[in-house]
C-alpha positions as CSV (number, residue, x, y, z in Angstrom):
1,M,-53.6,-3.0,-13.4
2,S,-54.7,0.3,-14.6
3,F,-54.1,1.7,-18.3
4,Y,-51.7,4.2,-16.7
5,K,-49.4,1.7,-14.7
6,K,-49.6,-0.6,-17.8
7,S,-48.1,2.0,-20.0
8,C,-45.6,3.3,-17.5
9,L,-44.7,-0.2,-17.3
10,M,-44.1,-0.7,-21.1
11,V,-42.4,2.6,-21.4
12,T,-40.0,1.9,-18.8
13,A,-39.2,-1.8,-20.3
14,I,-38.8,0.1,-24.0
15,L,-36.6,2.5,-22.4
16,L,-34.5,-0.3,-20.9
17,G,-34.6,-2.3,-24.0
18,F,-32.9,1.0,-25.6
19,S,-30.4,1.6,-23.3
20,L,-29.1,-2.4,-23.0
21,A,-29.1,-2.1,-27.1
22,G,-26.7,1.0,-26.5
23,C,-24.1,-1.3,-24.7
24,E,-23.7,-3.5,-26.7
25,K,-20.3,-4.0,-28.3
26,K,-19.2,-2.5,-31.3
27,A,-17.1,-3.7,-33.9
28,G,-13.6,-2.7,-32.8
29,E,-13.0,-0.7,-29.6
30,G,-13.2,2.8,-29.2
31,P,-10.5,5.9,-27.9
32,A,-12.0,5.3,-24.7
33,E,-11.5,1.7,-24.5
34,R,-7.8,2.0,-25.7
35,A,-6.9,4.7,-23.5
36,G,-8.1,2.7,-20.8
37,K,-6.1,-0.7,-21.9
38,E,-2.9,2.3,-22.0
39,V,-3.8,3.3,-18.7
40,D,-4.0,-0.3,-17.4
41,K,-0.5,-1.1,-19.0
42,A,1.1,1.9,-17.6
43,M,-0.2,0.9,-14.1
44,D,1.2,-2.5,-14.5
45,K,4.7,-1.4,-15.5
46,A,4.4,1.3,-12.4
47,G,3.8,-1.7,-10.0
48,Q,6.7,-3.9,-11.2
49,A,9.0,-0.7,-11.1
50,M,7.7,-0.5,-7.5
51,D,8.3,-4.0,-6.8
52,K,11.8,-3.7,-8.2
53,A,12.6,-0.5,-6.4
54,T,11.1,-2.2,-2.8
55,E,13.2,-5.3,-3.3
56,S,16.5,-3.0,-3.9
57,V,15.7,-1.0,-1.2
58,K,15.4,-4.2,1.4
59,E,18.8,-5.4,0.1
60,A,20.5,-2.4,0.7
61,A,19.1,-2.3,4.3
62,K,20.0,-5.5,4.9
63,A,23.6,-4.9,3.5
64,T,23.7,-1.6,5.5
65,T,22.5,-3.7,8.9
66,E,25.0,-6.1,8.5
67,K,27.7,-3.6,8.1
68,V,26.8,-1.4,10.8
69,E,26.7,-4.8,12.9
70,E,30.5,-5.2,11.8
71,V,31.7,-2.0,12.5
72,A,29.8,-2.0,16.1
73,K,31.5,-5.2,17.1
74,D,34.8,-4.3,16.1
75,A,34.2,-1.2,18.0
76,S,33.0,-2.9,20.8
77,G,36.7,-5.1,20.8
78,K,38.6,-2.0,20.5
79,V,36.8,-0.6,23.5
80,T,37.0,-3.8,25.6
81,A,40.9,-4.2,24.6
82,A,41.4,-0.8,25.6
83,T,40.1,-0.8,28.9
84,K,41.2,-4.0,29.5
85,D,45.0,-2.5,29.6
86,K,44.3,0.2,32.2
Protein backbone atom coordinates (compact mmCIF):
# COMPACT_ATOMS: atom_id res chain seq x y z
CA MET A 1 0.00 0.00 0.00
CA SER A 2 1.17 3.45 -0.76
CA PHE A 3 1.88 6.08 1.87
CA TYR A 4 -1.18 8.04 0.72
CA LYS A 5 -3.54 5.07 1.11
CA LYS A 6 -2.10 4.24 4.55
CA SER A 7 -2.51 7.85 5.62
CA CYS A 8 -6.11 7.97 4.42
CA LEU A 9 -6.86 4.70 6.20
CA MET A 10 -5.29 5.99 9.42
CA VAL A 11 -7.22 9.28 9.30
CA THR A 12 -10.48 7.40 8.63
CA ALA A 13 -9.84 5.07 11.57
CA ILE A 14 -9.11 8.00 13.89
CA LEU A 15 -12.26 9.87 12.79
CA LEU A 16 -14.32 6.73 13.25
CA GLY A 17 -12.90 6.33 16.76
CA PHE A 18 -13.80 9.92 17.65
CA SER A 19 -17.31 9.56 16.27
CA LEU A 20 -17.91 6.37 18.25
CA ALA A 21 -16.56 8.00 21.40
CA GLY A 22 -19.08 10.81 20.88
CA CYS A 23 -21.92 8.26 20.91
CA GLU A 24 -20.84 6.94 24.28
CA LYS A 25 -23.58 7.09 26.93
CA LYS A 26 -23.11 10.03 29.24
CA ALA A 27 -24.04 10.10 32.92
CA GLY A 28 -27.77 10.72 33.07
CA GLU A 29 -29.91 11.47 30.07
CA GLY A 30 -30.23 14.63 28.08
CA PRO A 31 -33.33 16.63 27.26
CA ALA A 32 -33.82 14.89 23.92
CA GLU A 33 -33.79 11.47 25.59
CA ARG A 34 -36.31 12.61 28.20
CA ALA A 35 -38.51 14.15 25.50
CA GLY A 36 -38.36 10.91 23.54
CA LYS A 37 -39.46 8.92 26.57
CA GLU A 38 -42.36 11.31 27.15
CA VAL A 39 -43.42 10.92 23.51
CA ASP A 40 -43.27 7.13 23.92
CA LYS A 41 -45.48 7.32 27.02
CA ALA A 42 -47.96 9.58 25.23
CA MET A 43 -48.12 7.22 22.26
CA ASP A 44 -48.73 4.25 24.56
CA LYS A 45 -51.57 6.09 26.30
CA ALA A 46 -53.06 7.11 22.95
CA GLY A 47 -52.90 3.50 21.75
CA GLN A 48 -54.67 2.29 24.88
CA ALA A 49 -57.36 4.96 24.46
CA MET A 50 -57.85 3.91 20.83
CA ASP A 51 -58.20 0.26 21.87
CA LYS A 52 -60.79 1.20 24.49
CA ALA A 53 -62.72 3.35 22.01
CA THR A 54 -62.66 0.55 19.45
CA GLU A 55 -64.15 -1.87 21.97
CA SER A 56 -66.85 0.66 22.90
CA VAL A 57 -67.77 1.14 19.24
CA LYS A 58 -67.89 -2.63 18.68
CA GLU A 59 -70.20 -3.08 21.67
CA ALA A 60 -72.45 -0.23 20.55
CA ALA A 61 -72.62 -1.62 17.00
CA LYS A 62 -73.52 -5.07 18.32
CA ALA A 63 -76.27 -3.65 20.54
CA THR A 64 -77.62 -1.55 17.67
CA THR A 65 -77.63 -4.55 15.33
CA GLU A 66 -79.52 -6.62 17.87
CA LYS A 67 -82.08 -3.84 18.37
CA VAL A 68 -82.57 -3.38 14.61
CA GLU A 69 -83.06 -7.12 14.16
CA GLU A 70 -85.61 -7.14 16.99
CA VAL A 71 -87.55 -4.21 15.49
CA ALA A 72 -87.41 -5.76 12.01
CA LYS A 73 -88.72 -9.08 13.32
CA ASP A 74 -91.53 -7.30 15.17
CA ALA A 75 -92.42 -5.28 12.06
CA SER A 76 -92.36 -8.41 9.94
CA GLY A 77 -94.75 -10.11 12.34
CA LYS A 78 -97.12 -7.14 12.26
CA VAL A 79 -97.06 -7.00 8.44
CA THR A 80 -97.75 -10.72 8.26
CA ALA A 81 -100.63 -10.42 10.73
CA ALA A 82 -102.08 -7.41 8.90
CA THR A 83 -102.01 -9.10 5.51
CA LYS A 84 -103.36 -12.38 6.87
CA ASP A 85 -106.58 -10.77 7.97
CA LYS A 86 -107.42 -9.45 4.52
